N, C-alpha and C positions, 0 to 999 in steps of 0.2 A: 633380708635375703633378695639377693638379685639373681637374675636370669644368667646362664651361661651364653657365651657369646656365638655358639653354632647356630646355623638356621633352621635345625630342626627342633629348637626348645619349643616352639609354640605346637608342634605336632605331639612332643612327648606329653606336653601339659594336657592337651586334649585327650590322651589315651588315659592319664590319671584320672581324669575328670569321669571319663565312661567307665573306667573299672569300678570306681568307688560307687557310681550311681547305679550301676547295674548290679552288682552286688548287694546294694542296699535294697532294692525292689525285688531281688530274686527271693526274699526271705518274707515280704511282704504277704499276708495272708491270701489277699485276693489275687494277686499274680499266680501264686501256688496253684490256688483253685483252677483258674482257666487254663494254664499251661503246663502243669505238672499232676499226675495222679496221685503220687505221693514222694516227700522228699528222702532224698538218698544219701548216703555219706559221701559218695562221689562227689557230689556237689559241694558239700562242707570243705573237702578237701580241696578241691578247685578253689573256694573262695580264700583257704589258706594259702594256696600258691600265689592268687593274685594280690592279696594284701599284706603279704608278710615277706613275698619275694620280689614279685614284679613292680610294685607300687614304690618300696624304696629304691630299686635300680632307677626308675624313672625319675624319680625325685632328684636321684643324684645326677642324672643326666641332664635334668632341666634347669636346676639351681645351684649357685655356688656353695653348696654343702659339703661337708666332709663325711668319712666312714661312720664315724661316731653318731651323726645325725642320723643316718640311715638306719643304724640300729635301733635309735630310740622309735624312728617311724614304723620298723618291724614289731616292736614291742607294742606301739599304740594300734597296729593292725590286728594283732592277737587279742587285745582288750575288747577290741569292736567287733570281732568276729563272734566273741563269746557274749557280746550284748545283742547281736541280731540274729543268732542262730536258734532254732527250737530247744528246749531244756534237753529232750531226749540225746542230744549229740553232744552234751558239753563234756561227757565223761571221756571222749575221745580227744579232746582238744585241752582237758584239764593239765594231763602231765607236760604238754608243748608250753602251757601258759606258765605253771609253776618253773620250768628250767627256764625259761624267757625272765620271770622275775627275778630269778636268783642272780642270774646272770648280769641283769640289770643293777640289782643290788651290790655286788661285786663293783661293777662299774662306778655308781655313785658313791660307794665307799673310799673308792680310789681317788676319785674327784674331792671329795672332802679332805681326804690326806694331804692333796696337792694344797688345798687351801690353808691347812693348819701350818704347812711347811712355809707358806708365803707369809702368814701372821707372824711366826715365829722370826722370819728373817725383816720383820720391818724395820728393825733399826739400821740394818745396813742399806736398804732400801731407800730409807729417809737420808743416809749420807750420801748416797749417789745422786739423789734427786738434787741436792744441794750443790754438790760438785758440778753439776751439767749447767748452772747458772741459765736454765731456759725456762718459759712457762712450763708450769706443772702438765699442761695439758701433752706437751711434747716429750717431757723428761719421766713421765711417770711409767709408763708401758717399758720403755727401754731399760729403766732401772729396774723393774720387776724382773725382766728376762736377764738382765745382767746378774743378778744374786740368786735367781732360781733357776728356771728353765723356760723356753719358749713353748708355751703350753696354750691352746686356746681358752682353757677354763680359767686360767690367772689372766689372762688378757682380757678376758669378760667380765670378771670380779673387778679388775682395776677401771675397767669402762664404766662400769655400774659406780665405783666409788667416786669417780670423776664427775658423773652425773650429779650426783648427791652433793659434792663439794662445790661444782660451780652453781648449783641450782639454789643452793641454801647458804653458802660461807663465802661469797667472794663480792658481796655487795658494796665493801669499802675499798677493795683494792682498786687501784688507779690505771687508768689506761696508760700504756706505754706510749712516750712522746719523744722521739729522738728524729734525726734525720732518716733512719733506715726503715720508720714504720709506715706502711702504707695500708690504708683499709680497703676493704673488699665489699663491703655491702651498700654504702652510703647511696650509691647510683641503681639499685635494685628495689624490688618492692618485697624483699624477705621480711624487713623489719615491720612492716605493715602484715604480712602472712602472718607472722609468728605472734603479733598482738591480737588477730583475730582468733587464732588458735588459743590462745589464754582466755579471752573471753567466751570460746566454746566450751573449754573445761569447765570453767567456774560455773556457767550456767547450766551445764549438763551434769555437774556434780552435784548443785543444790536440787534442780528439778527430779533428777532420777533418783537420788538418795530419798527425797521426801515423798516421792510415788512409791517407789518399792519398799520402804521399809515398813510398812503396814500390810503388804501382800506377802514378801519374801524377805525377811531380814537380813539371812546370809547373802544372798544375791545384791542386797544394797550395799553391804559392807564391802564386799569383794570389788563392787562396780566403784565404791568410793576409794577404796586404797588404788586401783587401777587409775582412775581419773587424776587424783593427786599425784600419782608417779608422771603421768602425762604432762600435769602441769608444771612438775620439778623438771622434767625434760627439756620442754619449751623454754622455760627460765635459763635453764644452763645454756643453751644454745644461744640465746641473746647476751648473755654475759659473755660467752666464749667470742661472739663478734665483737664485743668491745675491747676484751683483755687479750685476745690472741690474733691480732690481724697479721698480715704478711710481715715479716720482719728481718733484717738483716743486722746481727749481732753476733759478736765473738765468732767471727770467721764462720758463720753458720745460717742459713736462710731457714725460716720458719714458716707454714701457712696451714691455715685449716679452713675446713667448711663445717663449722661447728662440731657436734659430735661425730657426724658422718664420717667425716677424713681429715687426717692431720698428719702431717709430714715434716721432718727434720733432715736437712741436707748440707752437708759441708760445702763450703764455697770452691773449695779445690777440687771438688766433684762433679762442679757444673761445666758441661762443654760449652753451650751458648744458650743464651734465651734472645728469642727472636718473635716476629710477628706470627700467628696461629695461621696455618694453612688448612683449608678444609679437607685437603688429600692427605693429611698426616693419618698414620695408620699405629695401631697399638699405642692410642693415648688416654691416660687417664685424665678426666676432668676434677679440678678442685676450684668451684666458683658457687657462689650464692645464689639460688633459684629466683626467678622473676615469675609474674604472673603468665608470661610468653617465655618460650624456650629461648634460652641465650647462646651465642656463639663465643667461645673465647677468643679473648684478644692477643695473649701471647701464649708463646709455648717453651717449656723448660727442658733441654736435653741433657742427660746426664753421661757420665763416662761410665759410671757402673751404676747397676741397680741399687735401689734403697728400698726399705718397707713404708709403706703406706699403711696405717692403721686405720680401720674402718670401724662402723658401729658394731656392737654385739661381740667384740673381740677379735674380728676378722682381720686379716692381716694379706697384703698383695705386694709383691715386688714389682716395682716400676722403673723405667729408664727414660719415658717422657710424660711429662706434665703439662696440661692445658690449663690456663688459670685465667681470670681477669681482677684487675684492680681498678680502683675508683678513676684513677690519675694515670693511665699508661705511660705516659710522656715523661711525666716526672719520674717514674720508677725506671725506665729505660737510661734517662740522664743518671741517675743516680747509679745504676749499675754500670754504665760506661765509665763513670768517674772513677769507680771503684775498681774497675779492670786497669786505669792509667795509673793509679797510685802503686 
């Protein structure tokens, strides 16, 4: 989840924090005894407006989320209200909560139907992936969209499947090696950072599971599954660094930043590639992180927008991409030679 680009995002985030904290303390017995003679139904309705309407709107204004995420936030707000308000006021909120759960249930069923449809289309999706002749990271989501529809749930499901695939089943795959391959991570500390994360996940998984198992077995197994998924996610990123570098092949340029960002661009859609300028506006960056903030070296300008696929099924249309490769001079020389051919 990333912030929106407007300058008021930190103000709206502060309002979210204040609304949630103030509504929580409003129902603490000590606060009620000090500041209120008795609890009034109007206070409960005020909390409903705050947590079911205002907070989802502010979340939408603060983060790059869709209206469906806002509906989920409204539902969670209702559940939280029922948890914090006194029992005698539950009868007022129960009809709203039941209606919300029913609506959410219909929403979930519709999403499950989409996934079933996608599974039914798997043979055609596999054929489309084979025809694309590109690394699976770049061809999977476009093939799913082509054979089904462009829906965030389908993109999210595909990204999760890619995480499992790259994290568990790609160790025997060979790194692409030809004149059009350019690595993007070797001059950064991202490999060291990922290895540190793997060690942290392993140590935390063993230590927490051993400690919590006797205290709270359910929580220990939940954290075990969560840590194992995190470990698979980090390993998948390491594999993608190796298997999906910047590559010019079959009249297409592909590049990625692990599972976080990936893009596939037809070469005839590239207007120019030049040195990056700090004054450039509306630029999306694709580059591996370092211990310190890095500045991109190159910028790629497109004739028409292309989809940039990001973690958790998100998609963004872009026409300027800033990036770095380990050997920018070699890359520019290869690109210039390609233009002369």
